[in-house]
BADREN-283160 format. One line per 5 residues: their letters; for each residue x negated, y negated, z of C-alpha. Coordinates in steps of 0.02 Angstrom, whole numbers. Each point is the difference from the previous one (the first is absolute). Example, Ala and Ser with C-alpha at 12.3 -4.5 7.8 and 13.67 -1.06 7.14 Angstrom:
BEGIN
AS	-615,225,390; -69,-172,-33
This chain:
BEGIN
XXXXX	-806,-368,137; 158,-95,13; 136,71,130; -125,90,98; 25,-107,161
XXXXX	-18,42,173; 193,49,20; -32,111,-147; -158,87,83; 95,13,165
XXXXX	146,113,-68; -147,96,-98; -96,37,155; 153,45,95; 38,131,-134
XXXXX	-165,37,2; -13,40,192; 148,131,-11; -56,69,-161; 160,-46,-92
XXXXX	31,-86,-168; 20,-179,-52; 130,-71,-105; -72,-123,-129; 41,-115,-165
XXXXX	-152,-28,-103; -41,-95,-137; -135,92,-100; -151,-75,-90; 10,-19,-185
XXXXX	5,167,-82; -17,100,177; 184,49,10; -3,163,-64; -171,33,85
XXXXX	78,-78,175; 154,124,-18; -112,153,-27; -105,-31,150; 157,-32,114
XXXXX	65,176,-41; -159,79,13; -17,-83,169; 143,78,55; 118,-145,-26
XXXXX	148,-27,-107; 48,-142,-122; 175,-54,52; 32,-106,-143; -89,-104,-141
XXXXX	44,-147,-86; 61,-34,-176; -9,-178,-20; -128,-35,138; -160,96,14
XXXXX	39,62,174; 33,151,92; 55,72,177; -86,149,74; -16,91,171
XXXXX	-174,33,31; -99,98,129; -73,-147,107; -182,93,-24; 21,-30,-175
XXXXX	29,-176,-9; -171,-76,6; -52,115,-163; 147,-81,-98; -44,-188,37
XXXXX	-135,-13,-135; 143,46,-124; 118,-133,84; 4,-198,-36; 154,-24,129
XXXXX	65,101,136; 159,-5,117; 38,113,145; 184,29,5; 103,-113,115
XXXXX	176,-37,48; 109,-134,-91; 165,-54,48; 142,-133,-47; -51,-158,19
XXXXX	111,-68,138; -47,-112,145; -17,84,150; 107,-114,103; 109,-81,-147
XXXXX	123,-163,62; 185,44,33; 104,-49,-153; 176,-75,34; 134,128,71
XXXXX	146,28,-136; 154,85,73; 118,-12,-144; -1,82,-179; -35,-165,-75
XXXXX	-173,-16,-94; 9,-181,-39; -132,-45,109; -119,157,-45; 21,-32,-194
XXXXX	-42,-184,32; -169,28,91; -51,122,-147; 56,-142,-120; -104,-136,86
XXXXX	-153,125,-9; 22,18,-183; 24,-190,-44; -148,-72,90; -98,115,-123
XXXXX	109,-51,-134; 68,175,-60; 179,-47,-18; -43,-158,-119; -124,106,-105
XXXXX	147,127,-21; 127,-116,-37; -83,-117,-136; -104,128,-80; 110,157,1
XXXXX	-128,105,89; 41,146,114; -166,110,-10; 76,88,-144; -138,128,-76
XXXXX	-112,-12,155; -43,157,106; -42,-34,164; -59,138,113; 58,-11,183
XXXXX	-126,103,117; 86,8,163; 113,143,99; 118,42,-163; 152,-101,-37
XXXXX	189,49,20; 54,53,-176; 168,-8,31; 25,-175,34; 97,-91,-146
XXXXX	-122,-140,-5; -119,118,-74; 101,94,-133; -84,7,-163; -161,-74,73
XXXXX	-88,143,64; -117,78,-124; -112,103,95; -13,84,176; -160,82,61
XXXXX	-33,73,176; -173,-42,55; 7,43,180; -107,158,-18; -179,-2,-45
XXXXX	15,164,-98; 77,-40,-194; 173,74,-38; -85,135,-117; -118,66,142
XXXXX	146,13,109; 90,99,-122; -161,130,2; -22,5,176; 189,26,25
XXXXX	-5,151,-130; -167,69,81; 79,4,179; 181,57,-60; 117,0,172
XXXXX	-148,-17,93; -16,-191,-64; 131,-36,141; -42,52,180; 142,13,115
XXXXX	87,-127,-130; -130,-136,8; -70,-65,-143; -192,22,-24; -98,-168,39
XXXXX	-47,-25,-164; 171,-20,-62; 75,-175,-52; 142,-80,100; 135,49,-117
XXXXX	-57,179,-61; 117,163,15; -65,148,2; 127,119,-98; -56,184,65
XXXXX	153,98,-9; 56,73,-165; 163,72,-29; 118,41,-157; 170,-68,-15
XXXXX	155,91,-29; 132,8,-129; 100,-174,-36; 158,-10,84; 142,-123,1
XXXXX	-90,-113,112; -183,32,-40; -127,142,15; -30,92,169; -188,14,66
XXXXX	-56,91,164; -169,-39,77; -30,88,167; 157,-35,112; 57,-161,-99
XXXXX	118,16,-157; -22,-146,-113; 133,-59,-148; -106,-61,-158; 80,-77,-147
XXXXX	81,122,-123; -146,-30,-126; -126,71,118; 99,171,12; -149,137,-41
XXXXX	-134,-114,31; -149,31,119; -23,-147,99; -129,-70,134; 54,-65,168
XXXXX	-63,-97,130; 34,-133,141; -16,-172,17; -31,-16,183; 0,-164,87
XXXXX	-127,68,128; -134,2,-155; 36,-182,-40; -134,-99,94; -94,30,166
XXXXX	141,59,113; 135,3,-127; 118,-121,-85; 189,-15,19; 50,-20,-172
XXXXX	192,14,16; 22,-121,142; 63,117,141; -129,-47,112; -87,166,-5
XXXXX	-145,59,-105; 44,186,-3; 110,3,-153; -60,88,-152; 95,17,-200
XXXXX	-10,144,-107; -96,-26,-164; 21,108,-161; -108,-19,-149; 39,87,-171
XXXXX	-170,49,-69; -53,-75,-163; 10,135,-123; -103,-75,-140; 156,-46,-108
XXXXX	-56,-194,-6; -167,-63,-77; -116,-20,140; -111,-161,14; -156,29,90
XXXXX	-9,-66,173; -147,-81,87; -121,39,141; 37,-164,90; 97,2,175
XXXXX	181,3,-35; -21,51,-181; 111,149,-13; 148,-30,-108; -28,-49,-178
XXXXX	121,-101,-103; 38,-6,-190; 52,-179,-72; -97,-108,104; 61,-173,81
XXXXX	129,-11,-140; 71,162,25; 15,-26,201; 84,-173,-27; 131,87,-136
XXXXX	50,118,132; 65,-115,124; -92,31,141; 55,-80,148; 201,14,-44
XXXXX	111,77,112; -26,171,47; 87,122,-111; 152,96,67; -1,179,19
XXXXX	-19,89,-184; -56,-163,-83; -168,17,-62; 18,193,-23; 44,106,-130
XXXXX	96,180,12; 153,69,83; 81,163,28; -131,110,-30; -131,-109,15
XXXXX	-176,0,-93; -161,91,66; -72,-181,35; 68,-167,29; -2,-115,-156
XXXXX	-16,-170,66; 29,-162,-108; -126,-117,-8; -184,-7,-68; -85,171,-14
XXXXX	-108,33,162; -125,124,57; 80,74,168; 149,55,62; 173,-64,38
XXXXX	20,-35,202; 142,5,105; 13,-42,191; 138,28,109; 27,-169,55
XXXXX	162,36,112; -80,157,70; 150,99,-38; -94,124,-124; 116,-41,-139
XXXXX	-113,-62,-132; 127,17,-133; 50,-174,37; -173,-74,9; -104,-108,-122
XXXXX	-116,78,-103; -173,-92,20; -161,-14,-104; -142,-118,13; 45,-180,13
XXXXX	-128,-38,-142; 103,107,-109; 158,-94,45; 58,114,132; 126,-64,108
XXXXX	20,-39,194; 68,112,144; 56,-41,168; -38,87,176; 182,-31,65
XXXXX	13,-58,175; 61,113,123; 188,-4,7; 108,35,155; 70,180,11
XXXXX	126,36,-117; -19,-136,-132; -87,0,-161; -162,-60,-38; -9,-162,-92
XXXXX	-124,-15,-168; -77,-144,-54; -103,-71,160; 77,-105,136; -116,74,139
XXXXX	-94,141,-102; -167,-8,-91; -17,-17,-201; -112,108,-76; -65,47,-173
XXXXX	-107,132,-71; -181,-85,-50; -75,180,-48; 28,179,-12; -92,165,-43
XXXXX	56,87,-152; 18,146,101; 96,-80,127; -120,40,153; -32,-180,47
XXXXX	122,-152,5; -30,-178,46; 141,-132,44; -14,-181,9; 69,-88,131
XXXXX	-18,-153,115; 0,57,173; -85,-153,74; 88,-139,-93; -153,-114,-18
XXXXX	-20,49,-181; 192,-41,-56; -16,-159,94; -151,-64,-93; 65,63,-169
XXXXX	157,-90,18; -87,-165,38; -93,31,-161; 144,69,-113; 165,47,77
XXXXX	136,-55,-133; 169,-4,97; 136,-105,-10; -36,-91,164; -178,41,31
XXXXX	-117,-34,-151; -199,46,26; -119,-131,-76; -20,86,-176; 168,108,-11
XXXXX	-48,76,-168; -178,79,33; -18,190,-7; -51,71,162; -129,139,22
XXXXX	27,66,160; -161,82,80; 19,60,164; -165,-11,97; 69,-28,175
XXXXX	111,141,92; 146,-34,111; -99,-62,143; -58,-149,-112; -187,81,0
XXXXX	-113,82,-122; -177,30,-61; -84,-147,-90; -63,117,-116; 166,48,-64
XXXXX	41,-190,-17; -157,9,-115; 69,147,-89; 171,-93,-27; -100,-148,-82
XXXXX	-89,109,-117; 171,83,-57; 86,-171,-28; -145,-53,-93; 0,163,-109
XXXXX	188,-18,-28; 12,-170,-65; 42,-82,148; -27,-208,-23; 23,-56,179
XXXXX	-43,100,166; 98,-58,156; -82,67,150; 76,-44,171; -121,103,101
XXXXX	-151,-29,111; -154,99,29; -74,10,172; -168,16,-78; -127,-150,26
XXXXX	-27,-108,-172; -172,58,-13; 65,198,-14; 108,-43,-146; -132,29,-129
XXXXX	83,117,-103; 154,-87,11; -72,-156,-64; -54,99,-145; 159,81,-32
XXXXX	80,-159,-7; -114,-105,-102; 22,158,-140; 191,-41,7; -22,-188,-31
XXXXX	-145,44,-126; 154,107,-84; 124,-144,7; 98,63,158; 28,-141,130
XXXXX	-14,71,179; 104,-97,146; -56,53,158; 43,-50,185; -125,-110,92
XXXXX	47,102,152; 68,-61,172; -147,-4,111; -11,-189,-10; -39,-148,38
XXXXX	-183,40,33; -106,-31,-155; -78,162,-71; 155,90,33; 81,18,-172
XXXXX	-22,125,-134; -174,-40,-59; 1,17,-190; -63,-115,-120; 87,-87,-131
XXXXX	-15,115,-139; 79,133,99; 159,-66,3; 115,-129,92; 2,24,193
XXXXX	146,-81,79; 40,-77,152; 164,-58,78; 83,-183,29; 152,-58,72
XXXXX	85,-124,-146; 64,-158,57; 189,37,-61; -11,177,94; -64,-87,162
XXXXX	161,-126,-24; 107,169,-5; -74,85,143; -15,-158,115; -176,3,-6
XXXXX	-70,-174,80; -156,7,-86; 42,-4,-181; -91,82,-129; -161,80,59
XXXXX	-112,159,-18; 62,150,121; -124,16,137; -23,194,-31; -41,-31,-173
XXXXX	-195,61,-25; -131,-119,-39; -143,11,-132; -128,-27,-64; -61,160,-100
XXXXX	-167,61,18; -64,-98,-154; 83,-159,45; 143,-7,-104; 179,-16,61
XXXXX	81,140,86; 148,-32,26; -2,-89,-171; 189,-33,-11; 139,-17,154
XXXXX	174,45,-35; 159,-2,106; -8,98,139; 161,-2,100; 162,80,-97
XXXXX	155,122,-15; -18,151,-101; 113,135,-61; -5,169,123; 17,173,-73
XXXXX	167,63,9; -31,109,170; -46,-167,88; 157,-100,-61; 103,35,154
XXXXX	-137,-87,93; 11,-155,-91; 148,-106,-52; 3,3,-181; -137,108,-26
XXXXX	-135,-156,26; -137,21,142; -114,-123,54; -187,32,-49; -172,-100,15
XXXXX	-181,6,-16; -123,-8,-156; 84,165,-64; 159,-120,-43; -121,-127,-87
XXXXX	-69,132,-124; 172,45,-94; 40,-188,-6; -165,-41,-88; 3,164,-105
XXXXX	180,-36,-66; -55,-187,-42; -138,76,-97; 114,125,-93; 108,-150,-53
XXXXX	-160,-92,-67; -60,143,-95; 161,21,-90; 3,-171,-33; -190,-2,-81
XXXXX	19,154,-97; 145,-98,-108; -144,-81,-69; -141,128,30; 73,167,12
XXXXX	-179,84,42; -14,-125,156; -72,113,130; 85,-30,179; -174,-21,83
XXXXX	-38,-164,-93; 148,-84,102; -108,11,136; -105,-166,-32; 173,-70,-58
XXXXX	74,26,157; -135,-76,110; -26,-144,-125; 180,-59,31; 15,47,187
XXXXX	39,-151,122; -97,-5,159; 88,-17,167; -49,-152,82; -117,7,152
XXXXX	-30,197,-29; -185,41,-13; -27,66,-192; -99,168,82; 185,38,68
XXXXX	105,-30,-144; -101,5,-144; 68,-108,-170; 164,-20,115; 170,41,-74
XXXXX	35,43,-183; 131,-128,-83; 74,96,-143; 18,-169,-102; -175,-54,12
XXXXX	-40,192,-57; 98,-28,-159; -82,-173,-27; -166,85,9; 62,136,-112
XXXXX	57,-132,-126; -176,-91,20; -85,162,-58; 104,6,-163; -46,-177,-30
XXXXX	-174,12,15; -4,144,-122; 96,-112,-135; 169,84,41; 58,166,-75
XXXXX	-23,175,84; -124,-53,149; -101,134,74; -33,11,188; -139,-92,73
XXXXX	-165,96,46; 21,-55,166; -46,-180,52; -143,-13,-133; -108,-78,157
XXXXX	-118,78,101; -60,-67,172; -97,84,121; -98,-46,150; -186,79,31
XXXXX	-24,40,178; -148,94,62; -50,19,-182; 168,85,-55; 149,-72,-78
XXXXX	174,-40,79; 160,-40,-80; 49,-108,136; -88,-65,164; 22,62,178
XXXXX	-95,-39,137; -15,-3,195; -125,-94,95; -110,-143,-67; 82,-153,-81
XXXXX	-28,17,-172; -106,-142,-103; -38,26,-171; 66,174,-84; -36,42,-185
XXXXX	146,58,-114; -35,89,-158; 126,-63,-122; 31,51,-181; 157,37,-125
XXXXX	13,132,-134; -2,-110,-151; -131,-50,-129; 1,-182,20; -12,-108,153
XXXXX	171,-45,80; 40,-146,107; 47,58,164; 66,-116,171; 18,74,168
XXXXX	170,-22,97; 75,26,181; -174,-49,69; 11,-11,187; -71,-167,85
XXXXX	-150,106,76; -65,63,-173; -66,-95,-147; -14,84,-178; -39,-98,-158
XXXXX	113,-100,-96; 51,53,-184; -146,51,-92; -36,141,-132; -23,169,21
XXXXX	-107,99,-114; 52,174,-58; -99,159,33; -92,4,157; 58,-161,59
XXXXX	-84,-128,118; -35,10,185; 98,-126,97; -33,-74,159; 130,-37,124
XXXXX	-6,-101,163; 100,27,151; 23,-110,168; 107,89,116; 82,-94,146
XXXXX	-91,27,149; 155,88,89; -16,185,-4; 119,95,-102; 59,82,-148
XXXXX	-20,-109,-164; 50,83,-166; 64,-66,-146; 23,60,-183; -63,-124,-139
XXXXX	44,24,-179; -119,-13,-151; 113,-54,-150; -49,-34,-199; 19,61,-167
XXXXX	147,141,-42; -53,96,148; 102,17,153; -64,-86,154; -114,97,106
XXXXX	21,-2,190; -141,5,102; 21,39,191; -114,-79,129; 24,58,175
XXXXX	-120,-54,149; 22,36,173; -91,-112,126; 6,84,179; -19,-72,177
XXXXX	-157,38,77; 10,107,165; -122,-53,140; -21,38,173; 129,-105,59
XXXXX	136,91,-94; 113,-90,-123; 170,-83,-7; 96,-51,-135; 160,-126,10
XXXXX	110,-40,-138; 179,-13,-88; 77,122,-119; 133,-46,-110; 164,89,-1
XXXXX	14,153,-94; -189,-23,-30; -158,91,37; -155,-81,94; -177,94,-26
XXXXX	-141,-14,130; -156,83,-46; -133,45,123; -172,57,-26; -53,119,115
XXXXX	-188,35,26; -95,169,30; -13,33,173; 187,-16,61; 46,141,95
XXXXX	177,-54,39; 110,-126,-75; 158,-75,62; 127,-99,-104; 145,-97,95
XXXXX	133,-80,-99; 139,-116,97; 97,-147,-37; -43,-156,101; 136,-60,112
XXXXX	-6,-179,-24; 156,-130,18; 152,39,-101; -75,161,-77; -55,81,154
XXXXX	171,-21,68; 93,83,-138; -102,144,10; 58,29,178; 176,-6,-49
XXXXX	-2,61,-179; -144,129,-22; -146,15,-105; -43,-63,-176; -151,94,-41
XXXXX	-78,163,-92; -179,42,-6; -117,121,-78; -187,39,32; -99,79,-140
XXXXX	-171,65,-4; -125,-51,-131; 50,67,-187; 199,-19,55; 28,148,114
XXXXX	137,-36,110; -45,17,186; 173,-59,77; 155,-85,-49; 90,-76,154
XXXXX	178,43,-84; -44,212,-2; -82,-34,161; 138,-89,90; 157,-22,-98
XXXXX	16,-175,73; -67,-176,-60; -156,-81,99; 42,-159,95; 163,42,99
XXXXX	20,57,177; -6,181,-47; -157,-8,-103; -91,-161,44; -157,55,-60
XXXXX	-76,154,-100; -179,64,24; -97,116,-111; -164,102,84; -115,65,-125
XXXXX	-163,103,51; -155,-15,-109; 83,-101,-139; -82,20,-147; -95,-156,-50
XXXXX	59,-119,-122; 151,-126,-36; 146,55,93; 170,-74,-40; 130,-49,109
XXXXX	163,-62,-82; 158,-79,72; 184,-6,-72; 133,-124,58; 150,136,-12
XXXXX	152,-69,-82; 98,115,119; -40,-114,145; 136,-99,58; -145,-136,17
XXXXX	-17,2,-180; 176,-70,-29; -54,-156,96; -181,-28,-39; -107,8,-159
XXXXX	-166,45,73; -48,107,162; -168,-34,95; -108,152,32; -166,17,95
XXXXX	-112,149,-51; -127,51,145; -159,106,-40; -124,51,122; -143,131,-7
XXXXX	-110,100,111; -163,72,-59; -172,-82,-42; -59,-105,-157; -177,18,-57
XXXXX	-83,-158,-99; -36,41,-145; 129,125,-34; -131,94,-93; -189,17,58
XXXXX	-106,7,-158; -173,18,-2; -167,9,-119; -105,159,9; -194,-54,-5
XXXXX	-14,117,-135; -4,181,-39; -111,50,138; 128,-46,123; -40,-103,161
XXXXX	86,-76,165; 114,-143,-1; 86,-100,135; 163,-90,-41; 134,-89,95
XXXXX	168,-11,6; 150,-87,110; 138,87,85; 166,-85,49; 118,82,94
XXXXX	204,-25,-54; 131,-18,134; -75,63,150; -169,39,86; -115,133,-70
XXXXX	-112,116,101; -103,131,-71; -159,43,-101; -46,-36,-185; -69,165,-91
XXXXX	-71,18,-145; 56,145,-128; -94,27,-157; -112,68,-144; -24,178,67
XXXXX	-79,123,-110; 132,58,-134; 136,114,84; 24,142,-93; 192,46,-15
XXXXX	51,152,-37; 183,4,-91; 115,138,103; 73,135,-107; 196,-10,10
XXXXX	61,161,73; 72,124,-124; -64,84,-169; -54,-112,-119; 71,43,-179
XXXXX	-142,86,-117; 45,-115,-130; -32,-164,107; -190,52,-25; 10,-21,-191
XXXXX	70,-176,-5; -72,-132,-86; -171,-76,85; 34,-158,94; -96,-171,-13
XXXXX	-200,11,-6; -4,-16,201; 45,158,95; 137,-82,97; 71,-188,6
XXXXX	-6,-83,177; 120,-128,43; 48,-62,180; 183,53,35; -24,159,-92
XXXXX	-42,38,-179; -26,131,-121; -123,131,72; -28,170,-47; 123,138,-43
XXXXX	57,91,147; -118,158,52; -158,-111,-64; -121,-75,105; -95,-178,-57
XXXXX	-126,-94,101; -6,-193,-26; -87,-158,79; 116,-118,88; -78,-163,16
XXXXX	136,-73,91; -10,-14,187; 175,-22,43; 135,87,-116; 179,-86,30
XXXXX	150,76,-58; 182,-65,7; 148,102,-31; 182,28,38; 87,150,74
XXXXX	190,10,-14; 78,49,154; 166,52,34; 69,-13,182; -20,149,89
XXXXX	-122,76,-119; -202,-12,20; -81,-50,-162; -196,68,-23; -115,-100,-103
XXXXX	-170,99,-41; -181,-84,-15; -173,63,23; -132,-57,104; -168,22,-69
XXXXX	-160,49,83; -95,-167,81; 160,-90,38; -46,-77,176; 177,-67,26
XXXXX	183,21,-41; 132,-118,2; 188,52,-62; 141,-140,33; 187,41,-45
XXXXX	132,-146,-21; 88,-112,8; 171,78,-22; 104,-93,-123; 152,7,93
XXXXX	24,-68,192; 44,128,128; -124,120,-47; -186,32,41; -127,115,-86
XXXXX	-75,147,96; -178,51,-56; -88,166,27; -161,59,-84; -56,185,-34
XXXXX	-150,81,-58; 31,148,-84; -142,142,-24; 38,187,-44; 182,-26,-18
XXXXX	20,-68,182; 38,-167,50; -88,-100,132; 64,-150,81; -111,-149,-4
XXXXX	-6,-149,108; 90,-31,162; 163,73,-74; 120,-144,68; 73,-46,-161
XXXXX	-52,-177,2; 1,-92,-171; -190,0,6; -124,141,18; -191,-30,12
XXXXX	-113,148,1; -176,-15,29; -128,116,-96; 161,98,-77; -66,178,-60
XXXXX	-2,13,-182; 140,83,-90; 197,-9,-56; 113,-103,93; 175,-42,25
XXXXX	84,-155,84; 194,50,40; 103,-147,9; 170,8,85; 132,-123,41
XXXXX	44,-44,185; 156,-110,41; -40,-141,107; 88,-159,54; 174,-47,61
XXXXX	67,20,-171; -82,174,-34; 104,148,-41; 18,119,134; -73,187,-31
XXXXX	170,66,60; 85,-98,-150; -11,66,-177; -153,-89,-86; 29,-103,-150
XXXXX	-62,125,-126; 94,-88,-155; -104,-150,35; -136,96,-75; -185,15,49
XXXXX	-96,-144,60; -175,-54,-78; -127,-2,133; -167,-72,-51; -165,106,47
XXXXX	-175,-96,8; -160,119,15; -171,-57,25; -150,114,14; -146,-84,48
XXXXX	-198,74,-1; -150,-50,88; -167,36,-74; -95,-127,121; -36,-113,-148
XXXXX	86,-159,76; -47,-36,185; 61,-150,112; -118,-67,120; 139,-51,134
XXXXX	149,110,-42; 107,-51,151; 117,-148,-22; 139,-78,121; 85,-145,-88
XXXXX	138,-108,46; 129,-29,-147; -81,-116,-121; -156,2,73; -138,28,-138
XXXXX	-157,124,28; -166,12,-104; -43,181,-36; -168,40,-69; -7,170,-104
XXXXX	-147,101,-37; 0,78,-165; -117,135,-59; 6,11,-181; -48,154,-86
XXXXX	-104,1,-128; 55,46,-178; 113,-85,-130; 160,31,61; 96,-136,91
XXXXX	70,83,168; 155,-67,82; 39,-5,196; 118,-72,132; -6,-104,155
XXXXX	136,58,117; 75,-66,162; 34,133,123; 109,-67,150; -20,75,176
XXXXX	146,108,-44; -87,79,-134; 98,-53,-149; -83,-74,-155; 35,-160,-59
XXXXX	-69,-134,-130; -116,98,-116; -115,-113,-104; -74,61,-149; -183,3,-28
XXXXX	-79,6,-179; -181,15,-42; -31,-73,-173; -157,32,-85; -41,-135,-142
XXXXX	94,-129,-67; 197,38,-51; 40,56,-166; 110,-145,-43; -120,-166,30
XXXXX	64,-184,20; -102,-145,-68; 56,-187,4; -42,-140,-160; 24,-171,69
XXXXX	20,-118,-149; -65,-176,23; 109,-109,99; 82,-147,-92; 56,-159,80
XXXXX	205,-9,21; -2,196,-43; 52,127,126; -147,117,39; 19,167,-72
XXXXX	-97,158,25; 15,166,-117; -36,179,85; -55,149,-106; 21,164,40
XXXXX	-122,112,-83; -37,209,5; -175,3,61; -15,172,-78; 16,-60,-189
XXXXX	10,-197,37; 171,-30,-82; 139,-108,56; 128,94,93; 176,-54,47
XXXXX	28,-10,205; 114,-81,126; -93,-122,125; 50,-62,147; -93,-167,42
XXXXX	38,-119,155; 151,91,32; 93,-16,-184; 7,146,-129; -71,-20,-184
XXXXX	-23,113,-121; -103,-6,-152; 17,-15,-183; -138,75,-103; -96,38,156
XXXXX	-1,-183,62; 115,-130,73; -18,-200,43; 57,-68,167; -10,-174,99
XXXXX	-164,-37,74; -37,-115,146; -180,-16,-54; -91,89,126; -146,101,-22
XXXXX	9,130,129; 44,180,-25; 175,43,-40; 87,151,65; 94,91,-120
XXXXX	99,165,28; -6,116,-165; 141,97,-45; -39,118,-136; 74,149,-88
XXXXX	-91,130,112; -97,-101,132; 12,-141,114; -136,-105,76; -52,-178,91
XXXXX	-135,-97,-84; -80,-165,57; -21,-98,-177; -123,-133,-1; 47,-151,-77
XXXX	-128,-107,-79; -31,-180,58; 132,-126,-88; -87,-107,-138
């Protein structure tokens, strides 16, 4: 099931161990949504919200219930945190000490000009008018003049509980909803609970008086005799730890809020049950626009009716609203007669300001200059709950100003758009990703055209299965999501990994004109932190790049900090509103000819009209920088292709290009390892007649056919030939297929050729251009127990002397396979590598994950050296300790179902140092009976009535998988002899963090490793405990070393407790306060459980080898009878007892399912010899597609066969077969050449 990854399992297991609940976002199977909701409730869970426009829901569910729900779900996400997409260490912008903003505005203008936005506005007269853009962020300052008449909606999504449900909870709890003045945990950031009631007295000359407790409050005269509800907007309830809303340096202020309950004198409009939907509005968008939203706040008395004597309830001008009128005592003088009457912004409600603190004796000032502007977003008709919208972080305001500000001095890209402000991130810039999905669903349901999302998920791409479905649904309904790629670059696989049909993922670059203004010597370039792709299906992610360094408007409460109200900002979050604004301009232009043109149809237009950045790999930038003029021409081409008139939008590109790998289709090529040979592509288009197509942008290392007709329908198989250069590195290109009336289709190819690590280590030297990235890929084989990466700048000649005098020049990053960041030199040291303060930078990784590791080097433009040199030298040295086995996997053929005894030989080679120890066999014990341990606490009775799970009683997967519900036991055979589990624990300095795991009966050896720490100055301390009968017993030597090995561990529940210890000269002292604001550190854990059943024995197990000295090991394998294919391991136990180099041992019975045969045509003089390999399924004899590695090169079949060059030899051909569900190595006999 999509999304049920190791990370999701880990969170579920943690909740299961403590008997708690887990927050999930679920995509039900077709027709099963109502059933899923019913079982969630019956299992003791709660449905938090359900999508209106997309078939998703969010829920909190007891962990014990989760396995029973999985059959009803096609995709799942465990709740993760999200945050604004800003770099962790942004580059310092130029200092501005005067009130002049000419430089700041010039930088913003340069960013717009590189996209062609100003010319598009002036030539075609477009501003984004009529286009609705949903800005999902921290909110927007509603009081800024630049947003006047542009805010069409404002909804607070910072709570997982919908507004209607929060109202119901508040009514049920009464005054108890507040505990010692604190809002409940389920409250949204802008919620105010009005638990007090009082009745206003008679009206006097200056209003009506009301007594509430010890307070005497003055209300407007029209409120005389009215019963009102009262509560407090308290800074302590805004965000974790409180938020200063009035700029006085504290978070202890509060403001009285009064609501005049709605009495039914207006026609109510039914509200929805979606989060944030609490105020219903008559009149729709037209009424909101006519009401003059965003105009100056009415003076006291404006917007209300009544006078002396008053009325029993307020009469408010504007559209009819289901909800109360609201006032807030903005200047804290308890006189509300002078305050503005508020109602929801969506109904045309006005703005109020929390006046900043004033010196004693001075009157408070209305209208901003230090205080936070706010609006009512929703109000309960009974007045018990009011939600205020404001931006106490500033990020949302800054992003919205880039997109749509309409000021006189500062204009956004599309100043005529209407903004739907959807606040899903709180005052700290953080929130739950599921609430972002709720905001996306709301935007689609409420008619947004474009979604601008400048946030990034902390979740790996493979765990965003529900997000992918939600965004695809949005695209299918014509909405264009524009999302930040993230700032985790420059490593591959770090970007938000969404496919092309899920929206536009945007990276960040520095335009040339902006570089000139900033004095950046490197000129136009990709910004180093911009996250790189590709997506999991091979498509570009990011697909476009936008300007990533700028100046933006800030909220009014930040204006004193920045001259002219403009502040520097950078990151992929900045690039998003530039691209979203450009899309808004193009959408208005397209709708002049085709009023129904959906925004989603602009995605291929923007991609087809983009300009690639020179020298930047396609996997990092996608299609490149979109250009407005080229996009307008593409739109015109579409009109001409259909004969003019009202041209409808194109249905995508019309072309379909897929790569068949392991028998499965991918929409791009991504491959790490053996060099490619011939790869088969399936190419077609949606037309009924053949279309002549031609490939453009083909790199020199790839050969595609010339112009040729492509039939419609299913299309054809197309062989693409590759001949990569010999030097290891990244080879990535985006080719385009053009032809017919359709837009060109892009096809991304990404190949990584790594350096191979041998026993002598590896040294790579080279040059990295100024402001550029150089990538070094290293394949780390199994068996490496310690990896050391060292980066320095060789000191030769003038450059070496400059390094001594001027300082370093390099930043470096180390990434594990899959794009997981291990270390970052800038975060680590705060210095550049290569100078006297940091001549080199070293990273040590225990038990590195096998696979392709990435070391990235960046020649920083902040270095003084960058102004004199175009390139900097670098040296990457990689050494390893451990052992290597040849072959890397031992596969033997069983003599038959009766079993038997086999001898097998392998070669053992030590890495880096001498090895002394013994080789032991661990394998194919009789099946171990495992019993799922019940979680402490009572299991809800309803959980026993949940729908049945899959056909098997439990699903067993290494690393934690869905098992039986809590309180149940199940037995299952575990065929694997070693269970390896990789996990991460988030450890905060000073606080130990436990990780629970089970050791089954029959485990012969347990090894747990912690580290490395992703920040210098700290080392992990690891302690093992076994829990039985409620007592925790220490296991091992208790010294806290990062590696713990236990022989013959008793079965049961174990916990690895990880702590952080300061170390080194730069370590913080325990006497000093810990840097808790830096947040927790992700500490990797590797757990290995070995079993030994005596099935694998080694004749001479003791070894004593020098580094690089090979040894031949003979193993005796007693294969049990039966039809199963048992698996075991050979392991090296060094003299200290540590485990190293597990070698998988597999027993095969009979031939593999996919069988390769060779067809050799007759040889002809002068014609290169060719050979055709066919792959058949031995169960039915049919041809099957697979990927083949032959003589170190990758080939993929088409229709079950592929043709490759042949040297005419007649010996056997070794072929590694990669099928959809299996791998095998076969020796294919070749017939004699004729």
